[in-house]
C-alpha positions in Angstrom: 76.0 131.1 126.4 78.2 133.7 128.1 81.7 134.2 126.9 84.2 136.6 128.6 87.3 136.8 126.5 90.6 137.9 128.1 93.8 138.9 126.3 96.1 135.9 126.4 93.2 133.4 126.7 93.9 130.3 124.6 91.2 128.7 122.6 90.6 124.9 123.1 92.7 123.2 120.4 91.1 120.9 117.9 92.8 118.1 116.0 92.1 117.3 112.4 93.0 114.3 110.3 92.3 114.6 106.6 91.8 111.2 105.0 91.7 110.4 101.3 87.9 110.5 100.9 87.6 113.8 102.7 90.4 115.2 100.5 88.7 114.0 97.3 85.2 115.3 98.3 86.6 118.7 99.5 88.6 119.3 96.3 85.7 118.1 94.1 83.4 120.6 95.8 85.9 123.4 95.0 86.4 122.1 91.4 90.1 121.9 92.4 91.8 119.7 89.9 95.4 120.2 91.0 96.9 116.7 90.9 98.9 117.1 94.1 95.6 116.6 95.9 94.5 113.3 94.4 97.3 111.7 92.3 99.9 110.0 94.5 102.4 109.2 91.8 102.2 112.8 90.5 102.4 114.4 94.0 105.4 112.2 95.0 107.3 111.5 91.8 106.8 114.7 89.9 106.3 117.4 92.6 108.4 115.6 95.2 106.0 115.7 98.1 105.9 112.8 100.6 102.2 112.3 99.9 99.0 114.0 98.9 98.9 117.6 99.9 95.9 118.8 101.9 94.0 121.6 100.2 95.0 125.0 101.5 91.3 126.2 101.8 90.6 123.2 104.0 93.3 124.4 106.4 91.6 127.8 106.4 88.3 126.2 107.2 89.9 124.5 110.2 91.1 128.0 111.4 87.6 129.3 111.0 86.1 126.2 112.8 88.3 126.4 115.9 87.1 130.0 116.5 83.5 129.3 115.5 83.3 126.4 118.0 84.8 128.6 120.7 82.3 131.4 120.1 79.3 129.2 119.9 76.1 131.2 120.0 77.9 134.1 121.9 79.2 135.8 118.7 80.2 135.6 115.1 83.3 135.8 113.0 83.6 139.1 111.1 86.9 138.5 109.3 89.7 136.0 108.7 93.1 136.3 107.1 95.6 133.4 106.9 98.6 132.3 104.9 99.5 128.7 104.1 103.2 128.4 104.8 104.0 124.7 105.2 102.1 121.8 103.5 100.0 119.3 105.4 99.6 115.8 104.0 96.7 113.4 103.8 96.9 111.0 106.9 98.7 113.6 109.0 97.1 114.9 112.2 97.2 118.6 112.6 96.1 120.9 115.4 94.2 124.2 115.1 94.1 126.7 117.9 94.5 130.4 118.8 94.9 133.1 121.4 92.8 136.2 122.1 95.1 139.2 121.4 92.6 142.0 121.8 89.1 142.5 123.3 87.0 145.6 123.5 84.1 145.0 126.0 82.3 148.1 124.8 82.0 147.0 121.2 82.3 143.3 121.8 85.1 143.2 119.1 87.7 140.4 119.5 91.0 139.8 117.7 92.6 136.3 117.8 95.8 135.0 116.4 95.2 131.5 115.1 97.3 128.7 113.8 97.3 125.2 112.3 100.4 123.2 113.3 101.7 119.7 112.7 103.0 117.2 115.2 106.5 118.7 114.9 105.1 122.1 116.2 105.6 123.7 112.7 103.0 126.3 112.1 101.5 125.4 108.8 99.1 128.4 108.6 99.2 131.4 110.9 96.3 133.8 110.8 94.2 136.5 112.4 90.4 136.2 113.0 88.2 139.1 114.1 84.9 138.4 115.8 82.1 140.3 117.6 80.1 139.1 120.6 76.4 139.3 120.4 74.9 142.0 122.6 
């Protein structure tokens, strides 16, 4: 596949909906026992959240996935940095996307600003991904 990035190019957005079973399996695989991810009364009554909180690393995986799907076989991710700023909740649809902010055709290096946002357009997790096109 041929990919010609251009500064300002938007990646195709991808929607994600984390349901209870995915949340449970994901957190179990991480050995993440924080009750805000699986115990509704604890999450809502003790911590004051409106529901179960989606695991932060899963949001990071969605950032990675949106870039990886855009790159396809044309390249590979070389780095990712992100920060979870606003919680996402089980049953909430969120959108991952990004924009090319730098591209060096000589080296094939790409820099992208990425995000996961909710349906209120709040950015839950901004980040930066670096990638390199295969030569």
